[in-house]
Structure formats: C-alpha cells, structure tokens
MMTF fields as JSON, N, C-alpha, C and O atoms, coordinates in Angstrom:
{
  "mmtfVersion": "1.0.0",
  "mmtfProducer": "UNKNOWN",
  "numBonds": 331,
  "numAtoms": 332,
  "numGroups": 83,
  "numChains": 1,
  "numModels": 1,
  "chainsPerModel": [1],
  "groupsPerChain": [83],
  "chainIdList": ["A"],
  "bondAtomList": [4, 2, 8, 6, 12, 10, 16, 14, 20, 18, 24, 22, 28, 26, 32, 30, 36, 34, 40, 38, 44, 42, 48, 46, 52, 50, 56, 54, 60, 58, 64, 62, 68, 66, 72, 70, 76, 74, 80, 78, 84, 82, 88, 86, 92, 90, 96, 94, 100, 98, 104, 102, 108, 106, 112, 110, 116, 114, 120, 118, 124, 122, 128, 126, 132, 130, 136, 134, 140, 138, 144, 142, 148, 146, 152, 150, 156, 154, 160, 158, 164, 162, 168, 166, 172, 170, 176, 174, 180, 178, 184, 182, 188, 186, 192, 190, 196, 194, 200, 198, 204, 202, 208, 206, 212, 210, 216, 214, 220, 218, 224, 222, 228, 226, 232, 230, 236, 234, 240, 238, 244, 242, 248, 246, 252, 250, 256, 254, 260, 258, 264, 262, 268, 266, 272, 270, 276, 274, 280, 278, 284, 282, 288, 286, 292, 290, 296, 294, 300, 298, 304, 302, 308, 306, 312, 310, 316, 314, 320, 318, 324, 322, 328, 326],
  "bondOrderList": [1, 1, 1, 1, 1, 1, 1, 1, 1, 1, 1, 1, 1, 1, 1, 1, 1, 1, 1, 1, 1, 1, 1, 1, 1, 1, 1, 1, 1, 1, 1, 1, 1, 1, 1, 1, 1, 1, 1, 1, 1, 1, 1, 1, 1, 1, 1, 1, 1, 1, 1, 1, 1, 1, 1, 1, 1, 1, 1, 1, 1, 1, 1, 1, 1, 1, 1, 1, 1, 1, 1, 1, 1, 1, 1, 1, 1, 1, 1, 1, 1, 1],
  "groupList": [{"groupName": "MET", "atomNameList": ["N", "CA", "C", "O"], "elementList": ["N", "C", "C", "O"], "formalChargeList": [0, 0, 0, 0], "bondAtomList": [1, 0, 2, 1, 3, 2], "bondOrderList": [1, 1, 2], "singleLetterCode": "M", "chemCompType": "L-PEPTIDE LINKING"}, {"groupName": "ILE", "atomNameList": ["N", "CA", "C", "O"], "elementList": ["N", "C", "C", "O"], "formalChargeList": [0, 0, 0, 0], "bondAtomList": [1, 0, 2, 1, 3, 2], "bondOrderList": [1, 1, 2], "singleLetterCode": "I", "chemCompType": "L-PEPTIDE LINKING"}, {"groupName": "GLN", "atomNameList": ["N", "CA", "C", "O"], "elementList": ["N", "C", "C", "O"], "formalChargeList": [0, 0, 0, 0], "bondAtomList": [1, 0, 2, 1, 3, 2], "bondOrderList": [1, 1, 2], "singleLetterCode": "Q", "chemCompType": "L-PEPTIDE LINKING"}, {"groupName": "LEU", "atomNameList": ["N", "CA", "C", "O"], "elementList": ["N", "C", "C", "O"], "formalChargeList": [0, 0, 0, 0], "bondAtomList": [1, 0, 2, 1, 3, 2], "bondOrderList": [1, 1, 2], "singleLetterCode": "L", "chemCompType": "L-PEPTIDE LINKING"}, {"groupName": "GLY", "atomNameList": ["N", "CA", "C", "O"], "elementList": ["N", "C", "C", "O"], "formalChargeList": [0, 0, 0, 0], "bondAtomList": [1, 0, 2, 1, 3, 2], "bondOrderList": [1, 1, 2], "singleLetterCode": "G", "chemCompType": "PEPTIDE LINKING"}, {"groupName": "THR", "atomNameList": ["N", "CA", "C", "O"], "elementList": ["N", "C", "C", "O"], "formalChargeList": [0, 0, 0, 0], "bondAtomList": [1, 0, 2, 1, 3, 2], "bondOrderList": [1, 1, 2], "singleLetterCode": "T", "chemCompType": "L-PEPTIDE LINKING"}, {"groupName": "SER", "atomNameList": ["N", "CA", "C", "O"], "elementList": ["N", "C", "C", "O"], "formalChargeList": [0, 0, 0, 0], "bondAtomList": [1, 0, 2, 1, 3, 2], "bondOrderList": [1, 1, 2], "singleLetterCode": "S", "chemCompType": "L-PEPTIDE LINKING"}, {"groupName": "CYS", "atomNameList": ["N", "CA", "C", "O"], "elementList": ["N", "C", "C", "O"], "formalChargeList": [0, 0, 0, 0], "bondAtomList": [1, 0, 2, 1, 3, 2], "bondOrderList": [1, 1, 2], "singleLetterCode": "C", "chemCompType": "L-PEPTIDE LINKING"}, {"groupName": "HIS", "atomNameList": ["N", "CA", "C", "O"], "elementList": ["N", "C", "C", "O"], "formalChargeList": [0, 0, 0, 0], "bondAtomList": [1, 0, 2, 1, 3, 2], "bondOrderList": [1, 1, 2], "singleLetterCode": "H", "chemCompType": "L-PEPTIDE LINKING"}, {"groupName": "GLU", "atomNameList": ["N", "CA", "C", "O"], "elementList": ["N", "C", "C", "O"], "formalChargeList": [0, 0, 0, 0], "bondAtomList": [1, 0, 2, 1, 3, 2], "bondOrderList": [1, 1, 2], "singleLetterCode": "E", "chemCompType": "L-PEPTIDE LINKING"}, {"groupName": "ALA", "atomNameList": ["N", "CA", "C", "O"], "elementList": ["N", "C", "C", "O"], "formalChargeList": [0, 0, 0, 0], "bondAtomList": [1, 0, 2, 1, 3, 2], "bondOrderList": [1, 1, 2], "singleLetterCode": "A", "chemCompType": "L-PEPTIDE LINKING"}, {"groupName": "ASN", "atomNameList": ["N", "CA", "C", "O"], "elementList": ["N", "C", "C", "O"], "formalChargeList": [0, 0, 0, 0], "bondAtomList": [1, 0, 2, 1, 3, 2], "bondOrderList": [1, 1, 2], "singleLetterCode": "N", "chemCompType": "L-PEPTIDE LINKING"}, {"groupName": "PRO", "atomNameList": ["N", "CA", "C", "O"], "elementList": ["N", "C", "C", "O"], "formalChargeList": [0, 0, 0, 0], "bondAtomList": [1, 0, 2, 1, 3, 2], "bondOrderList": [1, 1, 2], "singleLetterCode": "P", "chemCompType": "L-PEPTIDE LINKING"}, {"groupName": "ASP", "atomNameList": ["N", "CA", "C", "O"], "elementList": ["N", "C", "C", "O"], "formalChargeList": [0, 0, 0, 0], "bondAtomList": [1, 0, 2, 1, 3, 2], "bondOrderList": [1, 1, 2], "singleLetterCode": "D", "chemCompType": "L-PEPTIDE LINKING"}, {"groupName": "TRP", "atomNameList": ["N", "CA", "C", "O"], "elementList": ["N", "C", "C", "O"], "formalChargeList": [0, 0, 0, 0], "bondAtomList": [1, 0, 2, 1, 3, 2], "bondOrderList": [1, 1, 2], "singleLetterCode": "W", "chemCompType": "L-PEPTIDE LINKING"}, {"groupName": "LYS", "atomNameList": ["N", "CA", "C", "O"], "elementList": ["N", "C", "C", "O"], "formalChargeList": [0, 0, 0, 0], "bondAtomList": [1, 0, 2, 1, 3, 2], "bondOrderList": [1, 1, 2], "singleLetterCode": "K", "chemCompType": "L-PEPTIDE LINKING"}, {"groupName": "TYR", "atomNameList": ["N", "CA", "C", "O"], "elementList": ["N", "C", "C", "O"], "formalChargeList": [0, 0, 0, 0], "bondAtomList": [1, 0, 2, 1, 3, 2], "bondOrderList": [1, 1, 2], "singleLetterCode": "Y", "chemCompType": "L-PEPTIDE LINKING"}, {"groupName": "ARG", "atomNameList": ["N", "CA", "C", "O"], "elementList": ["N", "C", "C", "O"], "formalChargeList": [0, 0, 0, 0], "bondAtomList": [1, 0, 2, 1, 3, 2], "bondOrderList": [1, 1, 2], "singleLetterCode": "R", "chemCompType": "L-PEPTIDE LINKING"}, {"groupName": "VAL", "atomNameList": ["N", "CA", "C", "O"], "elementList": ["N", "C", "C", "O"], "formalChargeList": [0, 0, 0, 0], "bondAtomList": [1, 0, 2, 1, 3, 2], "bondOrderList": [1, 1, 2], "singleLetterCode": "V", "chemCompType": "L-PEPTIDE LINKING"}, {"groupName": "PHE", "atomNameList": ["N", "CA", "C", "O"], "elementList": ["N", "C", "C", "O"], "formalChargeList": [0, 0, 0, 0], "bondAtomList": [1, 0, 2, 1, 3, 2], "bondOrderList": [1, 1, 2], "singleLetterCode": "F", "chemCompType": "L-PEPTIDE LINKING"}],
  "groupTypeList": [0, 1, 2, 3, 3, 3, 3, 4, 5, 6, 4, 7, 8, 3, 7, 9, 2, 10, 2, 9, 1, 1, 11, 10, 7, 3, 12, 13, 11, 8, 4, 1, 5, 1, 9, 1, 1, 13, 1, 10, 9, 2, 13, 2, 14, 2, 9, 15, 16, 10, 1, 17, 1, 12, 18, 3, 16, 8, 12, 9, 5, 2, 15, 9, 3, 4, 14, 12, 19, 11, 9, 18, 2, 1, 15, 10, 19, 1, 15, 3, 3, 4, 1],
  "groupIdList": [1, 2, 3, 4, 5, 6, 7, 8, 9, 10, 11, 12, 13, 14, 15, 16, 17, 18, 19, 20, 21, 22, 23, 24, 25, 26, 27, 28, 29, 30, 31, 32, 33, 34, 35, 36, 37, 38, 39, 40, 41, 42, 43, 44, 45, 46, 47, 48, 49, 50, 51, 52, 53, 54, 55, 56, 57, 58, 59, 60, 61, 62, 63, 64, 65, 66, 67, 68, 69, 70, 71, 72, 73, 74, 75, 76, 77, 78, 79, 80, 81, 82, 83],
  "secStructList": [7, 3, 3, 3, 3, 3, 3, 3, 7, 1, 1, 7, 2, 2, 2, 2, 2, 2, 2, 2, 2, 2, 2, 2, 2, 7, 6, 6, 7, 1, 1, 3, 3, 3, 7, 7, 3, 3, 1, 1, 1, 7, 6, 6, 6, 2, 2, 2, 2, 6, 6, 6, 7, 7, 3, 3, 3, 3, 6, 6, 6, 6, 3, 3, 3, 3, 1, 1, 7, 7, 2, 2, 2, 2, 2, 2, 2, 2, 2, 2, 6, 6, 7],
  "xCoordList": [6.334, 5.676, 5.724, 6.588, 4.46, 3.958, 4.573, 4.714, 4.861, 5.854, 4.756, 4.672, 3.49, 3.171, 3.87, 4.711, 3.793, 4.712, 3.618, 3.137, 3.168, 2.697, 3.428, 4.195, 3.531, 3.7, 3.37, 2.226, 4.069, 3.974, 4.817, 5.973, 4.731, 5.487, 5.539, 4.821, 6.693, 6.308, 5.977, 6.261, 4.988, 4.024, 2.674, 1.975, 2.314, 1.187, 0.06, -0.048, -0.849, -1.95, -2.812, -3.438, -2.642, -3.79, -2.378, -2.779, -1.405, -0.648, -0.796, -0.743, -0.945, -1.02, -2.233, -2.298, -3.537, -4.68, -4.396, -4.561, -3.974, -3.961, -3.423, -4.016, -1.944, -1.163, -1.942, -1.727, -3.171, -3.816, -4.82, -5.297, -5.286, -6.912, -5.582, -5.83, -4.438, -3.603, -3.717, -4.428, -3.036, -2.696, -3.741, -3.475, -4.898, -6.52, -7.006, -7.596, -6.598, -7.252, -6.052, -6.477, -5.135, -4.61, -3.348, -2.124, -4.461, -3.749, -2.013, -0.863, -2.867, -1.691, -0.909, -0.539, -0.816, -0.092, -0.693, -1.157, -1.131, -1.234, -0.194, -0.604, 0.965, 2.252, 1.831, 1.423, 1.966, 1.743, 2.88, 2.884, 3.533, 4.907, 4.489, 3.908, 4.753, 3.832, 5.08, 5.693, 5.839, 6.994, 7.206, 7.327, 7.319, 6.728, 7.738, 8.854, 7.324, 8.314, 8.444, 7.607, 8.976, 8.674, 8.986, 9.983, 8.628, 8.163, 9.537, 10.191, 9.618, 10.318, 11.792, 12.69, 11.971, 13.841, 14.135, 15.195, 13.147, 12.854, 12.653, 11.678, 13.496, 12.82, 11.628, 10.594, 11.803, 10.663, 9.485, 8.683, 9.244, 8.024, 7.552, 6.786, 8.528, 8.055, 7.059, 5.887, 7.825, 7.18, 6.191, 5.426, 5.898, 4.608, 3.269, 2.068, 3.927, 2.734, 2.669, 1.933, 3.543, 3.052, 1.912, 1.736, 1.025, -0.592, -1.285, -2.172, -0.985, -1.765, -1.723, -2.428, -0.474, -0.627, -1.519, -2.07, -1.7, -0.797, -1.624, -2.73, -0.682, -1.122, -0.257, 0.907, -1.228, -0.514, -0.634, -1.649, 0.919, 1.432, 1.896, 2.741, 1.712, 2.183, 3.137, 2.755, 4.77, 5.507, 5.489, 5.788, 4.91, 5.389, 4.459, 4.576, 2.922, 1.958, 2.227, 2.263, 2.469, 2.512, 0.903, 0.354, 0.349, -1.099, -0.985, -0.151, -1.748, -2.075, -3.366, -4.079, -3.985, -4.744, -4.907, -4.318, -5.252, -5.203, -6.11, -7.19, -5.66, -6.529, -7.986, -7.943, -9.048, -8.994, -9.416, -10.179, -8.742, -9.644, -9.537, -8.861, -10.328, -10.715, -10.73, -10.609, -10.835, -10.786, -11.364, -10.939, -12.411, -12.917, -12.333, -12.161, -11.874, -10.794, -9.531, -8.763, -9.11, -7.66, -7.859, -7.156, -9.265, -9.228, -9.566, -8.649, -10.223, -10.602, -9.214, -8.93, -8.219, -7.054, -6.49, -6.399, -6.076, -5.343, -5.863, -5.061, -7.629, -8.111, -7.438, -6.558, -8.045, -7.118, -5.752, -5.543, -4.886, -4.122, -3.806, -2.725, -4.77, -4.747, -3.489, -2.556, -3.901, -3.192, -3.83, -3.553],
  "yCoordList": [-9.76, -8.917, -9.034, -9.636, -8.237, -8.473, -7.257, -6.408, -6.934, -5.76, -5.974, -7.007, -4.246, -4.257, -3.303, -2.786, -2.872, -2.043, -0.996, -1.409, 0.795, 1.554, 1.809, 2.738, 1.45, 1.625, 3.015, 3.242, 4.195, 5.462, 6.375, 5.962, 7.364, 8.918, 9.513, 9.298, 10.836, 11.974, 12.535, 12.599, 13.204, 14.499, 14.366, 15.282, 12.922, 12.154, 12.293, 11.307, 13.382, 13.347, 12.255, 11.986, 11.551, 9.869, 9.395, 9.122, 9.23, 8.379, 9.23, 8.566, 10.343, 10.67, 10.892, 11.104, 10.757, 10.203, 8.569, 8.292, 7.793, 6.406, 6.585, 6.352, 7.118, 7.023, 7.217, 6.6, 8.51, 8.755, 7.984, 7.999, 7.17, 5.882, 4.441, 3.82, 4.283, 3.664, 4.03, 3.434, 5.047, 5.118, 5.378, 5.098, 5.807, 6.04, 4.73, 4.577, 3.529, 2.371, 1.299, 0.21, 1.571, 1.008, 1.703, 1.591, 2.513, 3.269, 2.56, 2.88, 1.639, 0.896, -0.356, -1.416, 0.229, -1.474, -2.264, -2.588, -2.965, -4.304, -5.232, -6.342, -5.117, -5.916, -5.689, -6.617, -4.338, -4.63, -3.315, -2.227, -3.524, -2.159, -1.742, -2.494, -0.452, 0.196, 0.405, 1.018, -0.103, 0.577, 1.344, 0.625, 2.88, 3.798, 3.602, 3.869, 2.826, 2.801, 4.03, 3.925, 4.722, 5.402, 4.547, 3.86, 4.412, 3.809, 4.624, 3.949, 5.533, 6.434, 6.114, 6.168, 5.759, 5.444, 3.879, 3.416, 3.367, 2.113, 1.158, 0.438, 0.896, 0.574, -0.564, -0.339, -1.566, -2.779, -2.293, -3.21, -1.442, -0.923, -0.596, -1.22, 1.055, 1.94, 1.378, 1.751, 0.022, -0.538, -0.953, -0.719, -1.454, -2.373, -1.549, -1.818, -0.576, 0.481, 1.931, 2.748, 2.121, 3.545, 4.267, 5.358, 3.565, 4.668, 3.999, 4.677, 3.02, 2.262, 2.613, 2.177, 3.627, 3.983, 4.947, 5.679, 4.939, 3.973, 2.612, 2.476, 1.43, 0.842, 0.007, 0.12, -0.711, -1.394, -3.081, -3.665, -3.673, -4.794, -5.844, -5.345, -6.951, -7.577, -8.659, -9.684, -8.237, -8.817, -10.366, -11.045, -10.898, -12.624, -13.16, -14.375, -12.412, -13.181, -12.67, -13.578, -11.568, -10.459, -10.23, -9.96, -10.385, -9.952, -8.16, -7.647, -7.455, -5.916, -5.793, -6.797, -4.25, -3.62, -2.368, -1.542, -1.885, -1.13, 0.263, 0.158, 1.432, 2.768, 2.751, 2.57, 3.003, 3.73, 2.618, 1.776, 2.543, 2.062, 2.737, 3.765, 2.189, 2.369, 1.863, 0.638, 2.354, 1.332, 0.067, -1.039, 0.445, -1.462, -2.324, -3.519, -1.481, -2.732, -2.565, -3.222, -1.935, -2.159, -3.809, -4.816, -3.519, -4.278, -5.205, -6.009, -5.632, -6.858, -7.647, -8.843, -6.157, -7.013, -7.928, -9.153, -7.035, -7.523, -9.099, -9.936, -9.199, -9.702, -11.23, -12.001, -11.355, -11.935, -12.709, -13.912, -11.735, -12.14, -12.968, -13.462, -12.956, -13.656, -12.963, -13.542, -11.832, -10.717, -10.776, -9.965],
  "zCoordList": [12.587, 12.194, 10.648, 10.011, 10.054, 8.748, 8.036, 8.916, 7.257, 5.902, 4.736, 4.072, 4.508, 3.361, 2.788, 3.524, 1.637, 0.868, -0.008, -1.063, 0.673, -0.611, -1.684, -1.434, -2.659, -4.117, -4.296, -3.903, -4.828, -4.872, -5.141, -5.049, -5.412, -5.972, -5.151, -4.174, -5.217, -4.268, -5.128, -6.324, -4.135, -4.737, -5.233, -5.665, -5.115, -5.898, -4.827, -4.098, -4.575, -3.826, -3.467, -2.441, -4.88, -4.037, -3.285, -2.154, -3.299, -2.386, -1.186, -0.15, -1.034, 0.307, 1.164, 2.375, -0.082, 0.529, 1.37, 2.558, 0.361, 0.953, 1.849, 2.902, 1.901, 3.344, 4.741, 5.785, 4.444, 5.478, 5.804, 6.939, 4.786, 5.174, 5.973, 7.006, 5.223, 6.261, 7.464, 8.273, 7.725, 9.069, 9.767, 10.935, 9.66, 10.031, 10.563, 11.632, 9.442, 9.316, 10.359, 10.743, 10.597, 11.51, 12.483, 12.55, 13.213, 14.211, 15.245, 15.547, 15.353, 16.022, 15.48, 15.986, 14.211, 13.257, 13.524, 12.431, 14.287, 14.607, 14.391, 14.054, 14.479, 14.018, 12.498, 11.799, 12.029, 11.034, 10.468, 11.042, 9.631, 9.031, 7.848, 7.066, 7.591, 5.929, 5.742, 6.616, 4.427, 4.159, 3.007, 2.016, 2.711, 1.063, 0.529, 0.975, -1.088, -2.1, -3.199, -4.095, -3.269, -4.669, -5.879, -5.655, -6.724, -7.463, -8.689, -9.484, -8.588, -9.748, -9.42, -10.26, -8.062, -8.218, -8.71, -9.131, -8.562, -9.127, -9.942, -9.728, -11.071, -12.502, -12.554, -13.183, -11.984, -11.616, -10.626, -10.449, -10.124, -9.656, -11.125, -11.859, -11.404, -12.359, -13.211, -13.255, -14.215, -14.95, -14.874, -15.809, -14.177, -13.391, -12.67, -12.692, -12.11, -11.475, -11.715, -11.162, -12.615, -13.155, -13.198, -12.655, -13.941, -14.313, -12.816, -12.296, -12.31, -11.624, -9.557, -8.647, -9.581, -8.043, -7.767, -8.589, -6.223, -5.346, -5.441, -5.964, -4.692, -4.449, -3.05, -2.665, -2.616, -1.146, -1.668, -2.048, -1.526, -1.761, -0.823, -0.079, -0.585, 0.078, -0.451, -1.016, -0.144, -0.9, -1.037, -2.019, 0.643, 0.222, -0.189, -0.343, -0.604, -1.184, -2.267, -3.097, -2.792, -4.298, -4.512, -5.581, -3.37, -3.253, -3.189, -2.443, -3.899, -4.481, -4.056, -4.047, -3.541, -3.291, -4.097, -3.4, -4.905, -5.853, -5.568, -4.987, -5.965, -5.265, -6.592, -7.809, -5.736, -5.025, -4.291, -4.767, -2.608, -1.514, -0.479, -0.468, 0.823, 1.633, 2.853, 2.846, 3.918, 5.533, 5.492, 5.826, 5.019, 4.966, 4.151, 4.393, 2.725, 1.838, 2.1, 1.397, 2.841, 3.523, 4.558, 4.475, 5.626, 6.557, 5.775, 5.945, 5.062, 4.349, 3.839, 3.912, 3.119, 2.538, 3.378, 3.297, 4.309, 5.4, 6.3, 6.714, 6.461, 6.7, 5.376, 5.761, 3.979, 3.033, 3.283, 3.124, 3.708, 3.764, 5.324, 5.646, 5.956, 7.181, 8.552, 9.109, 8.673, 9.209, 10.42, 11.304]
}
C-alpha cells in the first residue's frame, strides 16, 4: 500500500477542493491511502507549508505536488512515483 499525505488545515476551502479532486481521481484508491495532515498541529509541517497548502506529499520520496492541481496532474504525479 502506498501512502500519500494531503497537507492542509481545517477550514481551508482550497484543501477541501483538493480532497474532492483527489477523491474523484482515485475513486478505488488503486492501493493508495491518503492521510490528511493538519499542519497547524505539527510545527515541522507548519514551518515549511504554511503558505503553500494544500500539498500532496509522498513521504518515501519526499516528492510533492503543490496547489493548484487537477486530476491530470495528480495522475501524472502518481505515475512519476511509479505507482
């Protein structure tokens, strides 16, 4: 199972849009889990991503896809990761 992180904050309308796009793009998950991380609760994420959220992040490779993104870009990102 591949894990991706969606970095954002609660109440962020862009983060909600990103989550909707990801859900539409990966309806069956294709062996991918998406963990939603609230950066406001973790200093290491807040310092780096405070003004860049939402960000789709792959912790193993540390590759990231920053907002704005669409379904085509998400699929390309996943393909880049070899998923």
